[in-house]
Each structure stands twice: as C-alpha cells, then as structure tokens.
N, C-alpha and C positions, 0 to 999 in steps of 0.2 A: 492894270494888274487885277487878276481874278480874286474876288473876295473869298476868304475861307468860309466854308459852311459852319453852321453852329452845332449841328447834331453830331454825336461822336462817330457813328458809322459813316456818315457823309464825310467827316473829316478824314477818316482812314481811307475811304474810297478816293477822295481828292488827292491824298498823299500817294496812293498807288499810281494814279494817272500822271502825277508830276514826276515820280521816280522812273516810270516806264511809259513815256508818252507815245501816243499814236500807234498803239498796238491794235491789230485786227481782233484779237481775243485776249482777255485777261483770265488767268488761272488762279482760283482761290482754293486753298487746300486745307484739309483737316484729316485726322486719322487717329487710330488707337490700336493697341494690341488687345485682341479679344480674349484676355486671360481670365475674365470673370464677367459678372454682371456689369453692363455699361449703364451707369447711374446718372442721375440728374446733374451731378457735378461735371461729369464728362460731357453731358449734353451742352454745357455752357460753351465749350469749344465749337461745337457744331453750329449752334445758333448765333454765336458771335460771327463766325464766318458767313453764315447766311445773311445776316444784317448787312455786312459789307457787300456781299453779292447783290442784294436788293438795291443798295445805294449806288453801286456801279451801274446796274441796269437802269436806275432812275436817271443816270447821267447819259443814257443812250449807248452804253458799252455792251459788247458781246462778252458773255461770261461762261466759263467752264468751272463748275464746282465739283471738285473731286474729293472723295473720302476714301482713304486707304485703310483697308483692314490689314493690319500687320500680323497676319496669321501664319507667317513663316518665322515669327519669333519663337524662341524656345519656350517650352513649358517649364517654368522656373521653380514653382512651388505649388502645393495643393491648397487652394482657398478653403476657407472655413465651411462653405456650403457644398464641398465636393468630398466624396469618400476618401479615407486615408489610403486605400488600395491603389489610388492613382499615382502614388509616389513612384511606381515602377515606370511611369511614362515620362518622368522628368528627364529633360535633355532632348526630347523629340520636338519637332515643330508642332505648334498648336493645332495645325490642320491635320496632323497624324494621330492626335490623341482622341480616343473614343468619346462620344457624347455621354456625359455622366447620366443623362436621363433616357438615353437610347432612342431619341426621336429625330436626330439629325445625323448627317454623315460623319461629323466630327465634333469635337469639343469647340473648336473655333466657330464652325457653322451654326452651332446651337445659339451662341451669344450674338453672332452676326445677324442671324435671321430675326432674333427677338427684337433687336434695336431697329432693324429695317421696317419691321411691322409697326413698331411704336411710332416711327416717324411719319407714317401714312396720315394724311390729313393735317400735317404741320406746315403746309405751304412751302415745301422745299423741293428743289429740283437738283438731286444729287446723283453723280455718277460714282458708283461704288467700285473700287479696285481691290481685288484680292491678291495680296502680294505673293502668296504661294504660287499662283499661276504665273506671275511675272518672273519670279526667280527660277521656277522649274523650266520655263521656256528660255532661260538665259538671256532675258531682255536687257539685263544690266551688264552683260559680260565685258563690253568695251570700257564702261565706266569703272567696273571693278578692276580691270587691268590697269587703268590709269591710276587708281588709288594705290594698287600694289606696287607699281613702278615708281611711285612717288612716296613710298612708305617712310623714308627717312624724313621727308618734309612733314608728313602726317604725324609722325612721332614727335617731331620738334614742336609742332603746334599744340598737340595734346599735352605734352610735358609741361608747357607753360602753366597749365591749370591743375597739375597734379602735385601732391606732396612727395611722392616717390616716382621717379621716371620709369617709363616702360622699359622692358628688357631690350637690350641692344639688337637682338634678332627679331624685333617686333614685326608681325605681319598683320595688316588691318583686315583680317578675314577669319571667319569661322567656317568649319566644314561639318556638314551632317554626313556621318560615315555611310558609305555606300553599302555596308554590310548590316550594321545594327540600326542605322537611321538616326543615331543620337549625335550630339555635338560635344562629347567629351573627347575632343580632338585637339591636336596642336600641329600647325603647319610647320614643317621642318625644312622645306626647300621650295624655291620658285624659279621657273625658267625664264622669267621676264616677259612671258607671253600669256598663255592661258592655263598652263599646267602647274599644279602644286603637288608636292609630296606631303603626306601627313601621317601622324601616329594616332591611333584610336585607343584610348585608355580602357574603354568599356569592353572591347573585344581583343585588346592586346595585339593589334595588327598594324603593319606599315603598308600604306597604299598610295596610289597616285590617282589624280583626278584632273581632267580637262574641263574647266568650268564654262567653257563656251559650248561644249557638247552635252554636259550634264550639270544642271543647275543646283547641285547640292551644297551651295555656299551662300554665305550672307555676311556682309561687313558688320562690324559692331555698330550700335546705334549712332554714335557720334559722327561716323562717316557715312553711314547708310542714309541718314536724313538729308545732308547736303547733296549726296549723290542723286537722290530722287528729286530734289529741287531742280537740279540740272536737267534730268531726264524729262520732267513734266513741265519745265519752264514756269515754275510757280512764282506768282507775283505778290500773293498775300497768304500768310498763315499765322494764326495766333498760337500761343503756347502757354501752358500753365506756369504757375509761380516757380516751381522747382526748376523746370527747363530754362526759365527766363532769368534766374538768379545769376549774379556775376560769376563768370567762370563756368556756368552751366552749359548744357548741350547746345543752347541757342548761340552762345558766344563762339563756341568752337565750330559750330556749323557755318556761321557767318565767315569765319576765316578760311575754313576748308573749301567752301564753295568758290571763294575767290582765288585762293592759292593753288588748289588742286584741279578744280574744274573750270577755271577761267570764266566765271559767271558772277553775277551780282546776287546778293541775298534778297529774299522777299521782304516786303513791309511786314512788320511784326506788331502784335498787340498782346501784352501779357494779360491773362485773365485770372482773377482771384477765385477763391473757393466759394462754393455754394454750401450753406450749412443747414443742418436740421437739428433742432433742440440745442443750438449753440455749438455743435461739434461738426468737424469735417467728416464728409462721407468717405468710407473706405470699402472698396469692393473686395479686397483680399481678406480683410478681417471680418467683413459682413456687418460692420458697425454703422448705424445710422443710415443704412441704404434706403434710398427711395428712387424709383425709376420713373421714366417718362410715362409709363402706363399708370403708375400710382398718381402722378400729377394729373393725368387726363381724367381720372375718376372725380376729381374735385374742380379742376380748372379746365375750361374749354380751350381749344388750340389758340384762339386769339388772346385769351387771358394769359396763357403760358408765355406766348410771345411778348405780351405786354409787360409781364414781370421782369423778363430779361432785358427788354429794350429800355426800360425805365431806369436801369442801373448801369453805369459805365462798367465795362469789363474789369477794370483794375480796382473795383470796389467789391469787397465781399458782401454778400447779403444772404438773408435767411428766407426760405420759402415757407410760409406758415401752414400748419396743419390744424391749428386751434381755431375753433369756431369764430370767435370775435375778430381775430386777425384776418381770417378768410373774408368775412363780411367787409372789412375795411379795404382789402385789396380790390374786391369787386366794386365797391363804391368809388374808389380812385379811378378804376377803368371807366365806369359810367360817367364820371365827371369829365374825363378827357374826351370821351366819345361825344358827349353833349356839346362840349366846346368846339369840337371839329365842325359840327353842323350849325353851331351858334357861336361864331368867333368872338363876339362881344363878351362872352362869359370868362374869357381869359383875363388875367390881371393886366398884362402888357404885351407888347409885340414879341418880346423874347419868349415869354411863357407860351404865347399863342403858337409860335413857330416850333417850339420844343414839343408841345403837346400834339401838334399836327403831325410831326414826323414820327413820334411814338405811335400814334394811332395808325398811320399809314403802314408802318412796319409790323404792327400787330395784326391788322386785318388783311393786308396784302391786296385782296379784292375788295375795294371800297364800295359799299352800297350807295346808290343814288340818294336814298332817303335814310334817315336815322333808323336803325333797327329797333324793333319792339323790345324793350327791356323791362323786366320787373326786378326790383332790388333783390340782391341775393338773400338778404335777410328775410324779406317777405316770401320769396320763393321757397326758402327753407321751411317757413311756417306752413305754406300751402302743401308742400311735399309731405309733411308729417301728418297733416290733418285730412288730406284727401287721398283715397286709395289710388295707386298708380294707374290702374286700368280706367279710372274716371277723370284723369287729368285733362284730356282733350275736350271733354264735355263739361264736367262739373267745375274743374279748376278754372278754365277759361271763362266760364259764365260768371263765376265768383269774382274774378279779376276785372271783368267788364263792369260788374255791379259796383265794385269799390273804386272804379276809375283808374285802376293800375294799368289797364290796356284800353285801347280805343274800342268803341262799339263796332266799328267797321274794320277791325283787324283782319288782314288777309291770311291766306294759308302760309305764306312765308313768315309772317309775323308770329303765327301760332307755333311754327317750327322753332323759331328763335326763343320763344317763351318756354316751350317744352324742353329745349336743350339745357336751359338753366335749371329747370325743375329736376332734371335727371342728375345734376351734380350737387343739388342743394341738400 
C-alpha cells in the first residue's frame, strides 16, 4: 500500500492520481471572470492550483495548467473604481465593454493583461484560455445541445438546491442578442438541435439563432462550469468558500457533470479568504484591495509562494503590511531555508519534511548552495541609511565588514542581497 504524503499539495496530487489513475496528462484548472481588479484573494486560487501542479510534476506526471478568463460573462454592475457612465454597457459580454482607461481592446482585456503581467516571475507555467474566443467559435455547441436536450433533468437537479423552483419552461441558456449585443433575452423555443428562438427586451424583438453557426450564447454558470470540465477533461480545480458551500455551484456542478455529461467531477479543494487589516478583500467594492503587484513590492516571488504554501488552503490568513510582521515573515522564511541546507536545525522528522516541501514549492528552482541572505530587518536599516545608487558598492562593503555576508560573496550572492534591499 502506498503511503499517503504529508504535505497538503502532495496529498491533493496523490488524490488526483488515485481518482484518475494512469493518465498520460493531468489537467489542473483555475479561472475567474475579469469583472474588476484580480486581487491577492483571487490569486490564492491560482497558486493553490500551481502547488498541486508542482506536486504532480514532482511525482513524474505530465500536467496541463489551464486558466480560464471568463470574459464572455455579462457585465453585471459598475465597480467602484469605474465611471458611472459604464452603466450603459450592462448586459454586454465583458469582452465587448470598452476599457475604462483606454489602454486595451476591452474592459476584460485590461484586467486580464494586468494579472498576466503580474504573474511573470512567479514560476508558473499557465495556458490562458479566453472564453469569448471559445464561445464565439461555437466550440461548446454540442455540449450546449446536450444540456438543452436534458433541460428537464438540469432543472430537477438545480431545483433541489433552490427555495423556489425554476419556471416550467426553463432553458439552461442565455442569448446575447444578435442586434444589440446584450443578454436581456429570454429563450422561447428550441428545436432540440442547435436553433433557439428568443425575445430581446432591450430592443423589443423576436429572433432566431443557430448556436452552432453563431456563438452568441452562454449557459448559466451552474451548468457552464461542469460543461467545461467535460470539454477540458479537468482532474483538479479548487473553489472559493462560496462556491464550495453546501448546495453551492460546486455541489450542483458535481451532479450535472455526472448526470448530463456522463463524466466524473474533478478533485476539489476549498480555499478560504485572504484578508487585509482583518477584512475580506472585495474587488467590486474596492475595499481592502491589494494586488499581486503590491505584494511584489514588499515580498519577493519566493516569499509570496512561501506565505501561501505555509498555510493550508482551507485556513484563512492575513498577509501583513506592517513593518514588524513583515520582518517576522522573512525571518520565518530564512529559518526554513536554513533548515533545508542544514536539516539538523528542524525539531523532528515531521517538521523537517514539512519545511523541505514548503521550501521546494517556494523556490521551485533550488540553488545548489544556500543563497546569500541578509535579515530583512537589517536590510531595511541599510536601505534607509545608504543611498540606493550606492547599494552595490557601499552597502555590500558595509555588510561584509559587519559579517552579514561573506567576504568572497559572488555576483549571484550580491544580486540576492540587492533583491532584498529593494523590498526593504
């Protein structure tokens, strides 16, 4: 019998291979609707997936890590940081709403590009999928047809979790009107193949659409999610607290993928909130927002990975921005790093293995020798007392004199020290 691994992402990876044995490739998925700033709380889903990806790779498996930009979702409301005049775009796909800052092709692309740039240097190999392209090419037409032809079963499953049942004539499909482009529509008839008739409230018109020829349709989220599990053959995908709650979209997706699409649901991990100043981050209200870019100003990529790897996804935690707490987090990292190269520093075998995996997942590319480190607290002192343009000469000389770095520190070591000074 194979022993269960100790570390949380290794346990999840082990569970994936047990549920779906002997696959040539495993698919790990994540995604979000780019309806506003993608913040550090959303990032927890991405990095949770990445840790499982790394654990599967550590087991010798081939992995495809996909990230879906749900940019064919409707523009539902105007966030706090967007002008009120954008109310006129409500009902359009996010990919058809203009960029509020005028620097990208669309509202969706603005926020997509921002996150993709932020993820550079975070040691992730992600394949981004823009769902607008998938729907407009009618890639899901056959699966949409399957959902529509089984609409009574879909309704039966969804009604189990609703206070009020869906209407008798329920169709699991929304149409973006071919005239006005908005989804203030109602499907009125279906030919059991690919053609629907619909009424558009926005332009007061009755129209017909073949969704295999023109992809102006999208299933509601609760059936859209399992439909794409089927299409992409997803083996692992985490979900936030709301989706993972009893009767939430994860529960209905599990049933729908089995009953409608004749497939099994992926391994799941619920992840808790990341907080700032004790409060949940909200991208729509603009409250307590901090982004990956803001994190990278204070924490190096390996430190960011360390913060998330050190806490199991089902535990909420706060990322500190106060000086003393930042010092403490860096000290914790330095302690774990030192124990990696000096295993006797760990208290026992369990801690030694735990710290080893945390460090490996934080660094990804493990140096042969322990990197040159200056405590973040001392780096902060140096950064405040030595002008930045003199760090490489004066600061390094001072650190050599005080014994904080070796006299024969090489160029790589100097780069490592300067990287910490930049964030101190």
